[in-house]
C-alpha positions in Angstrom: 145.6 116.3 225.6 148.0 117.3 228.4 149.6 113.9 228.3 150.1 114.1 224.5 151.7 117.5 224.7 154.0 116.4 227.5 155.0 113.4 225.5 155.7 115.6 222.5 158.0 117.9 224.5 159.8 114.9 226.0 160.4 113.5 222.6 161.7 116.8 221.3 164.0 117.2 224.4 165.5 113.7 223.7 166.0 114.6 220.1 167.9 117.7 221.0 170.2 115.7 223.3 170.9 113.2 220.5 171.9 116.0 218.1 174.7 117.1 220.3 176.7 114.2 218.7 177.3 113.5 215.0 175.4 110.2 215.3 172.3 112.1 216.4 171.9 113.6 212.9 171.9 110.2 211.2 168.4 109.5 209.8 166.9 106.1 210.6 167.3 103.8 207.6 164.1 103.0 205.8 163.5 99.6 204.4 161.3 100.6 201.5 159.8 103.5 199.8 156.1 104.6 200.2 155.1 102.0 197.6 155.7 98.3 197.1 159.2 97.2 196.0 158.2 97.0 192.3 156.0 100.1 192.3 156.4 103.8 192.4 155.5 106.4 195.1 152.1 108.1 195.6 153.2 111.0 193.3 152.0 108.9 190.3 148.4 109.4 191.5 148.7 113.1 191.7 145.8 115.2 190.5 148.0 117.5 188.3 147.9 115.2 185.2 144.3 116.3 184.8 145.4 119.9 184.0 147.6 119.7 180.8 145.1 117.8 178.6 142.4 120.2 179.7 144.6 123.0 178.5 145.2 121.3 175.2 141.4 121.3 174.5 141.1 124.9 175.7 143.7 126.2 173.2 141.9 124.8 170.2 143.3 121.3 169.7 141.2 118.2 169.9 141.2 115.1 172.1 143.4 113.3 169.7 146.2 115.9 170.2 145.6 115.8 173.9 146.2 112.1 174.0 149.3 112.4 171.8 150.7 115.1 174.1 149.9 113.0 177.2 151.6 109.9 175.9 154.7 111.4 174.4 155.1 114.0 177.1 154.9 111.3 179.7 157.4 109.1 177.9 159.7 112.1 177.7 159.5 112.5 181.4 160.3 108.8 182.1 163.7 109.2 180.4 165.3 111.4 183.1 163.1 109.9 185.9 164.4 106.4 185.2 168.0 107.3 184.5 168.2 109.5 187.6 166.0 107.3 189.7 168.6 104.5 189.2 171.2 106.7 190.9 169.3 106.8 194.1 168.2 103.1 193.9 171.8 101.9 193.2 173.9 104.3 195.4 171.3 105.0 198.2 172.1 108.7 198.1 169.7 111.7 197.9 169.6 114.3 195.1 171.8 116.9 196.8 174.6 114.3 197.3 174.2 112.6 194.0 174.6 116.0 192.2 178.1 116.3 193.5 179.4 113.6 191.2 178.6 115.7 188.2 178.5 119.3 189.4 181.2 119.2 192.0 181.0 119.5 195.8 180.1 123.2 195.9 178.5 123.7 192.5 176.0 121.0 193.4 174.5 123.6 195.8 173.5 125.6 192.8 171.5 122.7 191.4 169.8 122.3 194.8 168.9 126.0 195.0 167.4 125.8 191.5 165.3 122.9 192.5 164.4 124.6 195.8 163.2 127.8 194.0 161.0 125.8 191.7 159.6 123.9 194.6 158.7 127.2 196.3 156.9 128.4 193.2 155.0 125.2 192.8 154.1 125.1 196.5 152.6 128.6 196.2 150.5 127.6 193.2 149.3 124.4 194.8 148.4 126.3 197.9 146.4 128.8 195.9 144.7 126.0 194.1 143.8 124.4 197.4 142.4 127.7 198.7 140.0 127.7 195.7 138.8 124.2 196.7 138.3 125.4 200.2 136.1 128.2 198.9 133.9 125.8 197.0 133.6 123.5 200.0 132.5 126.4 202.3 130.1 128.0 199.8 128.4 124.6 199.3 127.5 124.7 203.0 127.2 128.5 203.6 126.5 130.2 200.2 126.8 133.6 201.9 130.5 133.0 202.2 130.9 134.5 198.7 129.2 137.7 199.9 132.0 138.6 202.3 132.9 142.3 201.6 136.3 143.0 200.2 138.6 145.4 202.1 141.8 144.7 200.1 142.9 147.0 197.3 142.4 145.6 193.8 146.1 146.0 193.0 146.9 143.3 195.5 145.3 140.7 193.3 143.3 138.9 196.0 140.0 139.6 197.8 139.3 139.3 201.5 137.2 136.2 201.0 140.0 134.6 198.9 142.6 135.5 201.6 140.5 133.8 204.3 140.3 130.7 202.1 144.1 130.8 201.6 144.8 131.1 205.3 142.3 128.3 206.1 144.0 125.9 203.6 147.4 126.9 204.9 146.4 126.1 208.4 145.1 122.7 207.3 148.2 121.7 205.4 150.8 123.2 207.8 150.8 120.2 210.2 151.2 117.8 207.3 154.3 119.8 206.1 155.9 119.4 209.5 155.6 115.6 209.3 158.5 113.7 207.8 157.5 112.1 204.5 158.3 108.5 205.6 155.7 108.9 208.4 152.9 109.9 206.0 152.4 106.6 204.2 148.8 106.1 205.1 148.1 109.8 204.3 149.5 109.2 200.8 147.4 106.0 200.5 144.3 108.0 201.4 145.3 110.7 198.9 145.8 108.1 196.1 142.4 106.5 196.6 140.7 109.9 197.0 142.1 111.3 193.8 140.9 108.3 191.8 137.4 108.3 193.4 137.0 112.0 193.0 138.2 111.8 189.4 135.6 109.2 188.5 132.9 111.1 190.4 133.8 114.4 188.6 133.4 112.6 185.2 130.1 111.1 186.2 128.8 114.4 187.5 129.9 116.5 184.5 128.6 114.0 181.9 125.3 113.8 183.7 124.9 117.6 183.7 126.0 117.9 180.0 123.9 115.0 178.9 126.9 113.1 177.6 130.6 113.9 176.9 129.8 117.2 175.3 130.6 116.1 171.7 134.3 115.9 172.5 134.8 113.0 170.1 133.4 115.1 167.2 135.4 118.2 168.0 136.7 120.1 164.9 140.2 121.5 164.6 140.4 125.3 165.4 144.0 125.6 164.1 145.8 124.1 161.1 149.1 123.9 159.3 152.4 124.6 160.9 150.6 126.6 163.7 148.9 123.4 164.7 152.1 121.4 164.6 154.0 123.8 166.8 151.1 124.1 169.2 151.1 120.3 169.6 154.8 120.4 170.4 154.3 123.3 172.8 151.6 121.4 174.7 153.7 118.3 174.8 156.4 120.3 176.5 153.8 121.6 179.0 152.9 118.0 179.9 156.6 117.0 180.2 157.7 120.2 182.0 155.2 119.7 184.8 157.0 116.7 186.0 160.6 118.0 185.4 160.7 118.7 189.1 160.4 115.1 190.1 162.7 113.9 187.3 165.4 116.1 188.9 165.3 115.0 192.6 163.9 111.5 192.1 166.9 110.0 193.9 165.4 111.4 197.1 162.6 108.8 196.7 164.3 105.9 194.9 167.1 105.6 197.5 164.5 103.9 199.7 163.6 101.2 197.1 163.9 97.7 198.5 164.5 96.4 195.0 166.6 98.7 192.8 165.1 97.2 189.7 161.7 98.6 190.7 162.8 102.0 189.3 162.4 100.8 185.8 158.7 100.1 186.2 158.2 103.9 186.1 158.5 103.8 182.3 155.1 102.0 182.3 153.3 103.3 185.4 153.8 107.1 184.8 152.4 107.3 181.2 149.5 104.9 182.1 148.3 106.8 185.2 148.8 110.2 183.5 146.8 109.0 180.6 143.9 107.8 182.8 143.7 111.1 184.7 144.2 113.0 181.5 141.2 111.4 179.9 139.2 112.5 183.0 140.4 116.1 182.3 139.5 115.9 178.6 135.9 114.8 179.3 135.3 117.3 182.0 136.6 120.1 179.9 134.3 119.2 177.1 131.3 118.9 179.5 132.2 122.3 181.0 131.8 123.9 177.6 128.3 122.6 177.4 127.3 123.3 180.9 129.0 126.6 181.5 129.5 127.9 177.9 133.3 127.9 178.2 136.3 126.1 179.6 138.8 127.7 181.8 142.3 127.6 180.4 144.5 125.6 182.8 147.8 126.2 180.9 150.5 125.5 183.4 152.8 128.4 182.8 154.9 127.3 185.7 156.0 124.3 183.6 158.3 126.8 181.9 160.7 126.6 184.8 161.5 123.1 183.6 164.0 125.0 181.3 166.2 125.3 184.4 165.6 121.7 185.6 166.1 119.9 182.3 169.8 120.5 182.0 170.4 119.5 185.7 168.6 116.2 185.1 170.4 115.6 181.8 173.8 116.3 183.3 173.3 114.0 186.2 172.0 111.2 184.0 174.9 111.6 181.5 177.5 111.7 184.2 176.2 108.5 185.9 175.6 106.4 182.8 178.0 107.5 180.1 180.8 109.3 181.9 181.2 107.4 185.2 179.6 104.2 183.8 177.8 103.8 187.2 181.2 103.6 189.0 180.8 106.2 191.8 182.8 106.6 195.0 180.0 107.2 197.5 182.1 108.1 200.5 183.8 110.8 198.5 180.5 112.4 197.7 180.3 113.4 201.4 183.8 115.0 201.5 184.6 118.5 200.2 188.3 117.8 199.5 187.9 114.3 198.0 187.5 112.9 194.5 184.6 115.1 193.4 186.0 118.5 194.3 187.1 119.2 190.7 188.4 122.8 190.5 187.5 124.7 193.7 184.4 122.5 194.1 183.1 123.3 190.6 183.0 121.1 187.6 183.3 123.5 184.7 182.0 121.0 182.3 178.6 121.0 184.0 178.6 124.8 184.1 179.2 125.0 180.4 176.6 122.4 179.6 174.1 124.2 181.8 174.7 127.6 180.1 174.5 126.1 176.6 171.2 124.5 177.5 169.5 127.4 179.3 170.6 130.4 177.2 168.4 129.9 174.1 165.4 129.3 176.4 165.7 132.5 178.4 164.0 134.8 175.8 161.1 132.3 175.6 160.7 132.1 179.4 160.7 135.9 179.6 158.0 136.1 176.9 156.0 133.6 178.8 156.1 135.9 181.9 155.6 139.1 179.9 153.4 138.6 176.8 154.3 142.1 175.5 157.8 140.8 174.6 158.1 140.2 170.8 160.3 137.3 169.7 161.4 136.0 166.3 159.8 132.8 165.0 163.1 131.0 165.5 163.3 131.8 169.2 159.6 131.0 169.6 160.1 127.6 168.1 163.1 126.9 170.4 160.8 127.7 173.3 158.1 125.5 171.8 160.4 122.5 172.4 162.3 123.9 175.4 162.3 120.6 177.4 163.6 118.5 174.5 166.3 121.2 173.8 167.1 121.4 177.5 167.6 117.7 177.9 169.4 116.9 174.7 171.7 119.9 174.5 173.0 119.6 178.1 173.4 115.8 177.7 175.4 116.0 174.5 177.6 119.0 175.6 178.4 117.4 178.9 179.3 114.1 177.3 181.5 115.8 174.7 183.4 117.9 177.2 184.1 114.9 179.3 185.1 112.9 176.3 187.7 115.4 175.1 188.7 116.8 178.6 187.9 114.1 181.1 188.3 114.6 184.9 190.7 111.6 185.3 190.5 111.7 189.1 186.8 111.0 189.1 187.0 108.0 186.8 187.2 104.7 188.7 186.8 101.1 187.6 184.0 100.1 189.9 181.6 101.7 192.4 182.8 102.2 196.0 180.0 102.0 198.6 181.8 102.3 201.9 185.2 103.0 203.5 187.3 100.0 204.4 190.1 100.3 207.1 192.3 97.9 208.8 191.8 97.9 212.6 193.6 95.3 214.8 194.5 93.3 211.8 190.8 93.1 210.6 189.1 94.9 207.7 186.3 97.0 209.0 183.8 99.5 207.5 184.1 102.9 209.1 181.9 105.7 208.0 182.9 108.1 210.8 179.6 108.0 212.5 178.6 104.4 213.3 180.6 101.9 215.3 183.1 100.3 212.9 181.9 96.8 211.7 183.8 93.9 210.2 183.5 94.0 206.4 182.0 90.5 206.5 179.1 91.6 208.6 178.4 94.6 206.4 178.5 92.5 203.2 176.0 90.1 204.9 173.6 92.9 205.6 173.9 94.1 202.0 173.1 90.6 200.7 170.1 90.3 203.1 167.0 91.4 201.1 165.4 92.7 204.4 168.2 94.8 205.8 169.2 97.8 203.9 172.5 99.8 204.3 173.6 103.0 202.8 
């Protein structure tokens, strides 16, 4: 143990020395993502796709609507995920840098903050969910754990026992949070296998207790008419909104892809995996009604924050594919006074498109937080399709503004991936950090399928 601690401190000391120079802050280049070249990352095998279809059943719809919501909600997710994933795969840049092309050097920070805030909320919810799992694990071994007296006021919203579980789960996950993602490959493999095994085991256990699937296939409609139609659309948005976070910052992952074309496989893998796990949720929810007499509503109210993320995803995708036509000056993305400064670091076109997209959704978001707020049917229906509105409105407005008032300085004929200078009569690539290399050597590395360059 002493040797391990001493080695850790030695490594940290060397790391601090390296960071005294600009080159010390350069991340080691990764050859591939967490998955194989033609596959996606471990996030596709997340347990969260189990929740939305369970919620569809709980609000009065049937398994048919749950399947429809899963399929079309997932396909809706794949649009920004593939379009924005291609940015990272082609340009090898992360989300905060990629956003500068469309939002401007400084305004891109707003997009990053929005994504950061939603990440904090989601992390809090997932931590709470993990704490409930810890409670069940402990009570299975020591049933008296549930009898811990409560010394916390009811107004706080948590009991002493729940707080203990929360702290225990936090202590377990904290070391993992400190580990760089690219060093967690085997942990993610373990997670992917565990989720699938536990999902199957959960279905077997619940069907065994219920004596079957709980009559889910014979379930009758509890709502009808236009109410049912709008409820289906709302549930579909819940499915799509839950993955709006990943659709926004997907370049953070795809920039490591060995084969850039692997990004397009997501259009198949995401709906397929979500459908499989969703069916698990549908069956278990039906069985829970038989075994326990009810089914807890797992409506993911947090998916409403996708109203803020949808326009960001749409603006980035529109900028890369329709406005810039994939011709981006990568070195300029890293310079505050270069091509993508726009006006004072802000692209007003992105700001207008964002406001047009988010404004009609704000009343619905407020009502989702405070159910006492009364809204007109028109505003309610806009909120029922908030993700579709958020994507389509921002995409169209941003394209239209650039069509009539283009930012001429940002339009180039082809993509620029590195700086080229002439030194001693020879063309070299100089990024300001690494030792300048002859352009021929860099092009050789780019063409080599094993070596990856930024």
